[in-house]
C-alpha positions as CSV (number, residue, x, y, z in Angstrom):
1,X,16.9,-6.5,6.9
2,X,13.2,-7.9,6.2
3,X,12.0,-11.2,4.3
4,X,9.3,-12.9,4.8
5,X,8.6,-17.0,3.6
6,X,5.8,-18.3,2.5
7,X,4.9,-22.3,2.2
8,X,2.2,-24.3,0.8
9,X,2.4,-28.3,1.3
10,X,1.2,-29.2,-1.8
11,X,-0.2,-32.8,-0.7
12,X,-2.3,-31.7,2.5
13,X,-2.7,-27.8,1.3
14,X,-1.5,-26.5,4.4
15,X,-0.1,-22.8,4.4
16,X,2.7,-21.0,6.4
17,X,5.0,-17.9,6.2
18,X,7.7,-16.7,8.2
19,X,9.0,-13.5,8.7
20,X,12.5,-12.2,10.0
21,X,12.5,-8.1,10.5
22,X,14.3,-6.2,13.1
23,X,10.9,-4.5,14.9
24,X,10.2,-6.2,17.6
25,X,6.6,-7.9,18.4
26,X,5.7,-7.4,14.9
27,X,4.5,-11.1,13.8
28,X,1.1,-10.1,15.3
29,X,0.5,-7.4,12.2
30,X,2.8,-9.0,9.2
31,X,1.4,-12.3,9.3
32,X,-2.3,-13.8,8.2
33,X,-3.6,-17.3,7.1
34,X,-6.3,-18.5,6.3
35,X,-6.9,-22.3,5.6
36,X,-8.3,-22.6,1.9
37,X,-8.0,-19.2,1.4
38,X,-4.3,-18.0,1.7
39,X,-1.0,-16.6,3.5
40,X,-0.2,-13.3,3.1
41,X,2.9,-11.0,4.8
42,X,3.3,-7.7,5.2
43,X,6.7,-5.8,6.0
44,X,8.8,-3.1,6.4
45,X,6.1,0.1,7.0
46,X,3.2,-2.3,8.0
47,X,-0.3,-1.4,6.4
48,X,-2.1,-3.5,8.6
49,X,-5.5,-3.2,6.4
50,X,-3.7,-5.0,3.3
51,X,-4.7,-7.8,5.9
52,X,-8.4,-7.1,6.3
53,X,-9.0,-6.0,2.6
54,X,-6.3,-8.7,1.2
55,X,-7.9,-11.4,3.1
56,X,-11.8,-10.4,2.0
57,X,-10.8,-10.3,-1.5
58,X,-8.9,-13.5,-1.8
59,X,-11.8,-14.8,0.2
60,X,-13.9,-14.2,-2.2
61,X,-11.5,-15.5,-5.2
62,X,-9.7,-12.8,-6.8
63,X,-6.5,-13.7,-8.1
64,X,-3.2,-12.9,-5.6
65,X,-1.9,-10.7,-8.5
66,X,-5.2,-8.7,-8.4
67,X,-5.3,-8.2,-4.7
68,X,-2.0,-7.1,-5.1
69,X,-2.4,-4.9,-7.3
70,X,-5.6,-2.9,-5.9
71,X,-4.0,-2.8,-2.6
72,X,-1.0,-1.2,-3.8
73,X,-3.1,1.6,-5.9
74,X,-4.6,2.6,-2.6
75,X,-2.2,3.2,-0.9
76,X,-0.3,6.3,-0.9
77,X,2.6,4.5,1.3
78,X,3.1,1.3,-0.9
79,X,6.8,2.6,-1.6
80,X,7.8,1.9,2.1
81,X,6.3,-1.2,2.0
82,X,6.1,-5.6,1.0
83,X,3.5,-7.6,0.3
84,X,3.5,-11.4,-0.7
85,X,1.1,-13.4,-1.0
86,X,0.4,-17.2,-1.8
87,X,-3.4,-18.4,-2.0
88,X,-4.6,-22.5,-1.5
89,X,-4.0,-23.1,-5.3
90,X,-0.1,-22.7,-5.3
91,X,-0.8,-18.8,-7.5
92,X,1.9,-15.8,-5.7
93,X,1.9,-12.5,-6.3
94,X,4.2,-9.3,-4.7
């Protein structure tokens, strides 16, 4: 069982992520948050490039749904992964 929750405080803009998983110490790879940019969570069989490439695209202003579509299109293992994004504007994609 895995699950991810991403949250944004509309009053302050603060972003946060929590995950639950069966894999030990996966939090270091599963959660990525950058203030005023986005929160990103990836689970199942994690692809660490999702965070590197995804956060760079989000930082450049790309919409979360476009980021998810681009990352998944280039990943042969996409059927075995989870990816969730919440940007600083409150837009979500999974």
